N, C-alpha and C positions, 0 to 999 in steps of 0.2 A: 747738563747736569746729570749726575748718576741717577739711575732709576730708583734705587732705595731712598736716596735723599729727596727726590721728587715726591715719592709716595708719602714720606713723612711731612714735608713742607706743605703739601696740598691737603694734608690730614685725611687722606684715603686710608692710611694705616697709622696707628697711633705712635709707634716708635720705630726708629730706623733699624734697630736690631731685628725687630719682628718683620719688617719689610725685607731685610736681607735674608732671613730664614725662609720667608715665603718664596723668594726668588730661587733660592737654593733647592727648595722642595718642588719646584716646577709649577707653582700655583699662580704665577704672574706671566701673562702672555701679552706680547706687544706685536701688533700687526700680524697676528696669526702664528707667531713663533714663540716658544718658551724663551724667556729673556733672563739673563743674568743680572745681578745687582749692579754691575759695572756698565750696563747698557747706557748709551748717551741718549737721553730723551730729547726729541725734537718736536716742534709745533706740528700738530696734525696727527701725531701718533695715536693709535687706538690701543688702550691698555685694558686688559681684562684680568680681574682679580677673582680667583676661585676659592675664596675663603668664606666659610659659612654656608648656609643652605642654598643661597642663590648667588651666581656669579654677577659681578658688577662690571659693566663696560663703560669706559669714559674716553672722551677725545680731549687731547691736550690743547688748551687754548692759550696758555701763558706759562712762562717759566720764570720763576722768581726765587732768588736766593733766600730772601727773608720775606715771609708772608704772615700778616696778622690773621687772626681767626676770621675776620670779615673778608679779607682778600683771598683766603684759601679757596673759597667757593668759586671764585672767578678764574681759577687756574685750570679748570676743566669743565666739561659739560657731559652729563650722563647721556650715553647713547641708548642703552637699554639695561634693564636689571634682570 
């Protein structure tokens, strides 16, 4: 699944266009490297989002095309804030 779509489905970022813009601005890092919106997310990836006052680091636990609000929280685990 594309990175921008994963960020939207997991509700880490509210809209896909905002996720795409964050990737273009270099604010999303995957496994220590700045990632483009087209990056293919895999299980175990560490995603760091540098939006707002504190960066958020999460580890990908599940990849789901359609996630409800309750399921979205199970798609990742917070590594550190």
